[in-house]
C-alpha positions as a Markdown table, in Angstrom:
| # | Residue | x | y | z |
|---|---|---|---|---|
| 1 | Met | -13.8 | 13.9 | 1.0 |
| 2 | His | -10.9 | 14.6 | 3.0 |
| 3 | Asn | -7.5 | 15.2 | 2.0 |
| 4 | Ser | -4.8 | 15.0 | 4.6 |
| 5 | Pro | -1.3 | 16.0 | 3.6 |
| 6 | Val | 0.0 | 12.7 | 2.7 |
| 7 | Asp | -2.5 | 11.8 | 0.7 |
| 8 | Ile | -2.2 | 14.5 | -1.6 |
| 9 | Leu | 1.5 | 13.9 | -1.8 |
| 10 | Leu | 0.7 | 10.3 | -2.5 |
| 11 | Lys | -1.6 | 11.1 | -5.1 |
| 12 | Lys | 0.9 | 13.8 | -6.4 |
| 13 | Gln | 3.5 | 11.8 | -6.8 |
| 14 | Cys | 1.5 | 8.7 | -8.7 |
| 15 | Glu | 0.4 | 11.1 | -11.0 |
| 16 | Leu | 3.4 | 12.3 | -11.7 |
| 17 | Asn | 4.2 | 9.3 | -12.9 |
| 18 | Asn | 1.6 | 8.0 | -14.3 |
| 19 | Thr | 0.7 | 5.8 | -11.7 |
| 20 | His | -1.7 | 4.4 | -8.8 |
| 21 | Leu | -1.2 | 2.7 | -5.3 |
| 22 | Leu | -0.9 | -0.7 | -5.3 |
| 23 | Glu | -4.3 | -2.3 | -5.5 |
| 24 | Val | -3.8 | -5.9 | -3.7 |
| 25 | Glu | -6.6 | -7.5 | -5.1 |
| 26 | Ser | -5.5 | -11.7 | -4.1 |
| 27 | Glu | -3.0 | -13.1 | -2.1 |
| 28 | Ile | -0.5 | -14.1 | -4.9 |
| 29 | Glu | -0.3 | -10.8 | -5.2 |
| 30 | Asn | 0.0 | -9.8 | -1.8 |
| 31 | Thr | 2.9 | -12.2 | -1.2 |
| 32 | Trp | 4.6 | -10.7 | -4.5 |
| 33 | Ala | 4.7 | -7.6 | -3.6 |
| 34 | Val | 6.5 | -8.3 | 0.1 |
| 35 | Glu | 8.4 | -10.8 | -1.6 |
| 36 | Ala | 9.9 | -8.4 | -4.4 |
| 37 | Phe | 10.1 | -5.2 | -2.5 |
| 38 | Leu | 10.5 | -5.2 | 1.2 |
| 39 | Pro | 13.0 | -6.9 | 3.4 |
| 40 | Pro | 12.6 | -10.2 | 5.4 |
| 41 | Pro | 11.1 | -9.5 | 8.8 |
| 42 | Lys | 13.9 | -12.0 | 10.0 |
| 43 | Gln | 16.6 | -9.7 | 9.0 |
| 44 | Gly | 17.1 | -7.2 | 11.6 |
| 45 | Leu | 16.8 | -4.4 | 9.2 |
| 46 | Cys | 13.6 | -2.9 | 10.3 |
| 47 | Pro | 13.3 | -3.3 | 14.5 |
| 48 | Val | 10.3 | -2.4 | 14.6 |
| 49 | Leu | 7.4 | -4.8 | 13.2 |
| 50 | Cys | 6.4 | -1.7 | 10.1 |
| 51 | Ser | 9.0 | 0.3 | 9.8 |
| 52 | Cys | 10.1 | -0.8 | 6.7 |
| 53 | Ser | 6.4 | -1.3 | 5.2 |
| 54 | Ser | 4.9 | 0.3 | 1.8 |
| 55 | Trp | 1.7 | 2.4 | 1.3 |
| 56 | Ile | -1.0 | 0.7 | -0.9 |
| 57 | Gly | -3.9 | 2.4 | -2.3 |
| 58 | Ala | -6.5 | 1.2 | 0.5 |
| 59 | Thr | -8.1 | 4.1 | 3.0 |
| 60 | Asp | -11.0 | 4.7 | 4.6 |
| 61 | Ile | -10.5 | 8.0 | 4.8 |
| 62 | Asp | -13.9 | 9.3 | 3.3 |
| 63 | Lys | -16.0 | 6.7 | 5.0 |
| 64 | Glu | -14.5 | 5.2 | 8.7 |
| 65 | Gly | -14.1 | 1.2 | 8.7 |
| 66 | Asp | -14.9 | 1.2 | 5.0 |
| 67 | Phe | -12.0 | 0.4 | 3.1 |
| 68 | Thr | -11.7 | 1.2 | -0.5 |
| 69 | Trp | -8.9 | 0.8 | -3.1 |
| 70 | Asn | -7.6 | 4.7 | -4.3 |
| 71 | Lys | -11.1 | 5.9 | -3.0 |
| 72 | Lys | -13.0 | 3.9 | -6.0 |
| 73 | Thr | -13.4 | 0.4 | -5.9 |
| 74 | Glu | -14.1 | -2.3 | -2.9 |
| 75 | Val | -11.7 | -3.7 | -0.9 |
| 76 | Thr | -12.8 | -7.3 | -1.5 |
| 77 | Tyr | -9.7 | -9.5 | -0.5 |
| 78 | Ser | -7.7 | -7.6 | 3.0 |
| 79 | Asn | -4.6 | -9.3 | 5.0 |
| 80 | Trp | -5.0 | -7.4 | 8.1 |
| 81 | Gln | -3.0 | -7.9 | 11.2 |
| 82 | Pro | -4.6 | -9.3 | 14.6 |
| 83 | Gly | -6.6 | -6.8 | 15.8 |
| 84 | Lys | -6.3 | -4.7 | 12.9 |
| 85 | Pro | -7.7 | -2.2 | 11.4 |
| 86 | Ser | -7.9 | -0.5 | 14.7 |
| 87 | Asn | -8.8 | 3.1 | 13.4 |
| 88 | Asp | -6.4 | 4.2 | 16.4 |
| 89 | Arg | -5.6 | 7.9 | 16.0 |
| 90 | Asn | -7.6 | 8.3 | 12.9 |
| 91 | Ser | -5.7 | 5.6 | 10.8 |
| 92 | Asp | -6.9 | 5.9 | 7.0 |
| 93 | Cys | -3.9 | 4.8 | 5.3 |
| 94 | Val | -3.0 | 0.8 | 5.1 |
| 95 | Gln | 0.6 | 0.2 | 4.9 |
| 96 | Leu | 1.9 | -3.6 | 3.9 |
| 97 | Cys | 4.2 | -4.7 | 6.2 |
| 98 | Pro | 7.5 | -7.1 | 5.7 |
| 99 | Asn | 5.2 | -10.4 | 7.5 |
| 100 | Gly | 3.1 | -9.8 | 4.7 |
| 101 | Leu | 0.2 | -8.6 | 7.0 |
| 102 | Trp | -1.5 | -5.4 | 6.4 |
| 103 | Asp | -1.5 | -2.5 | 8.9 |
| 104 | Asp | -4.0 | 0.5 | 9.0 |
| 105 | Ala | -2.1 | 3.5 | 10.3 |
| 106 | Lys | -2.4 | 7.9 | 10.2 |
| 107 | Cys | -1.5 | 9.2 | 7.2 |
| 108 | Val | 1.6 | 10.5 | 7.8 |
| 109 | Gly | 5.2 | 9.5 | 7.7 |
| 110 | Ala | 7.9 | 8.9 | 5.2 |
| 111 | Asn | 6.8 | 5.0 | 4.1 |
| 112 | Asn | 7.9 | 3.8 | 1.1 |
| 113 | Leu | 5.1 | 3.1 | -1.6 |
| 114 | Phe | 3.9 | 0.5 | -4.2 |
| 115 | Ala | 2.9 | 2.4 | -7.3 |
| 116 | Lys | 2.0 | 0.6 | -10.2 |
| 117 | Lys | 0.4 | 1.2 | -14.4 |
| 118 | Ser | -0.1 | -0.8 | -17.0 |
| 119 | Glu | 2.6 | -2.9 | -18.8 |
| 120 | Lys | 2.4 | -0.7 | -22.2 |
| 121 | Gln | 3.6 | 2.4 | -20.0 |
| 122 | Cys | 6.5 | 0.3 | -18.3 |
| 123 | Leu | 10.0 | 1.5 | -18.6 |
| 124 | Phe | 12.4 | -1.5 | -18.5 |
| 125 | Gly | 14.3 | -2.2 | -15.2 |
| 126 | Lys | 10.7 | -3.1 | -13.1 |
| 127 | Glu | 8.9 | -6.0 | -11.8 |
| 128 | Phe | 6.3 | -7.7 | -13.5 |
| 129 | Leu | 3.0 | -9.9 | -12.1 |
| 130 | Ser | 0.3 | -10.6 | -14.9 |
| 131 | Ser | 0.1 | -7.1 | -17.2 |
| 132 | Val | 0.9 | -4.9 | -14.6 |
| 133 | Cys | 4.7 | -2.9 | -13.5 |
| 134 | Phe | 5.6 | -2.3 | -9.9 |
| 135 | Phe | 8.1 | 0.8 | -9.2 |
């Protein structure tokens, strides 16, 4: 099993908050995450398409081309940009872009991240979808 510096950092950050990176399991959850947390792509806030993206929990760091959620379960829903996943430059992490499409990227950079925990563990002021809170 490989662990990039960003993989270790994200995992540690999530563990400190008793969360894990978002596992996008449906079109509804994908759309909701984009609308709730990412700026609309046409507002001019993000000069490059995925410059205002957030990390989600999909990775193929253990086996190239075999994406899993947080290294545990198989990714069954996906919303890739055309031509993606490309596996350019060992692109083992996945970011959710403001247009709602996914991009595989190198596990480096200061992207935001989507983390979730069960509703019972949530604090006031967080966004909810089903029984999950996001922050």
